[in-house]
N, C-alpha and C positions, 0 to 999 in steps of 0.2 A: 777224502777226495778234495783236490784243490781245483777251483775253476777260476783261472785268471781273467780279470776284467769282465765287463758286462757281456753276457751272452745268454741265449735261451737254450736250455737242455731239458730233456725228459729223464726222470729217474723213477724206476719201478722198485718199490719196496716189497720184498718177499718175506712174509712173517715166518717165524719158526714153526716147523711142521707140527711140533708136539703141543706147543702152548698157543700158537697162532698169535704171537705178539712180536713187536719189534720197537726199537727205540731209534729215532732219527733226530739229529741235531744239525740245524743249518745256521751258519754264522755269516752275515754280510759284513765285509770289512769296509768301514767308513773311510772316506778319503783323508780325513784328518789322521787316522791311524797309519795309513800308507805314507802320508807326507811325513809324519814323525819318524818313521822307519828310514825314509830316505835321508832326512837331516842327520840322523844318528850314524848312518853308514857313510855319508859323504862320498858317495860313488856315483858316477854317471848313470842315468836310467838305462836299463837293458834295451837293446834295439828290438827285441821280440818279446811278445807276451808269453809265448810257450803254450803248450797244450794242456788239456786236463790230465791231472796225474793223481795217483793214489799214494798215500803215505801212512805209515802205521800211527795210530792215535797215541800209542804208548810214548812216542817221542815228545809229546806235547801235554802230557797229563798234568804236570805241575802248573804251568801258566793257565791251562784250561780250567783247572780246579779253582784257581784264584779268580779267574774270570767269572765262573759260575757263582762263587760266593759273593763277589761284588755285585753282580747283577741281582742276586736274591736280596741283597741288602740295600739295593737302590743307590750304590756308590758308583756313579758314572765315571769319575776320574780314574778310579782303580780298575774298573773294567776295561777302559781304554788302554791303560798302562799294560795290563795283562795280555791284551790282544796284540799290542805292539810287539811284545816279546815273542809271541807265536810267529808273527811275520818275520822277525829277525832270525828266528830258528829256521824257518822255511828257507830264508835267503841263504843261510849257512849250509843248508842241505842241497843247495843247487836250484831251488825254485825261485829265481829272481824275477820271473815274469810278473809276479804280483805287483812289483814296483814300477812297471812300465806305465807311464801316463798315457791315457788314451781317451780322446774326446768321444763322447757317446754318439752313436750313429743317429741319423734322423729317425729311423724306425724306433730306436730305443727312446728318444725324446718323446715321440708321439705315444709310445706305449706307456710311459710314466704319466703323461697327461690323462690318458684313458683309465689307468689304474687308480688315479686319485678320485675319479668319479665315474665308474663303469656304467652306472645306470643312466648317465646323461645321453641325450640323443646326438651323439657325435656325427658330424658330417664334414665333407671336404672343405666347404666354404669356411666353416669355423676353424678347422685345422690350418688352412691357408692363412687366416688372420693371425693365429697364435704363433705360427712359424715364420711369418713374413715372406711367404713364398707364393707365387702364382700357381694356378692349377696345373698348367703344363710342367712347370719346374718341379712341383711336388711329385707329379706322376713319374717324371724322369728320374728324380732322385730315388724314389722308391724302386723303380726298375733297376737302377744301378746297384741297389742293395738286395736285388733278387726277391722283392716282395711287392705287395700292394697295400694301399691304405686300408682297404677292407680287411685284408688278412691280419694286419697289425692290430686293428680294433678288435676283431674277433678273437685273436689270440690272447689279448689282454684281458678280455672279458671272461673267456673260458678258463684262463689261468686263475683269475680271482674266484670264479665259481668253484674250481677244484679246491682252492684253499678253504672256502666256506664249507664245502661238503666234508672236508677232512677235519675241520677244527670246530664244527658246530653241529647242532641237531636241528638246524633250520629245515623246514619242509622244502622239497624241490621247487615248488612254485614260488616260495619266498626267495630262494637262492636265484632263480631265473630273473625275478623282478629286480633284485639288487644289482645284477650285472647287465641290466638293459634289455631283457627279453620279456615282452608281454605274453608270448605264447610258450607254454611249457614244451610243446612239441617242437617248435623251432629251436628252442634252447637245447633240448635233448639231442636233436639232430646235429646241431653245431658242435656240441660237447662230444658226441660219439665220433664225429669226423675228426676231431682234434686228438682224442685220447684213445679211440678204439673201443670204448665201453660206454654204457648208458650211465647217466647220473644215478639212476635207481640202484646201481650196484653198490652205492655208498650208503644206502638207507635200508 
């Protein structure tokens, strides 16, 4: 599945009914990889990013295998090279939206700040200082992006919580504290509101 440019999506993994297992691999394309592909193609950036699309993984097994091997060996240059080939093959298949340069939205910039330190007590005054925006301007910009500062902070925290729940054996109380919640009840309520299920379902 191809997801052009930065955006927030929810993906539900449904395990195999017989073995109750699944394998998921997510790859975030670095800007340096996309820029390398743009230079190699020497074509104008596409006017649109395009939508989310599904492609057969079989078409990319060769470069993905090289990428996996390079990542395992800690060879960053070769891993970047292999992923650039994936981008070029996607472009040849008609998925040129990956190469569309797009500045991150204000919400995405704030989300990145929060994700770097989700346990921090983020507030409007601090965000205003970091973004160089006044309170009214910040609220207006958030409204233009159909969101609020509170929603962006909560979403960044619960997203990080989901990652911790899925990739570690940390107790729920510890996960809650690591993403900025002193109360497990408040954390569970916010998590359930975001994902429609309790954190306890992951333990």
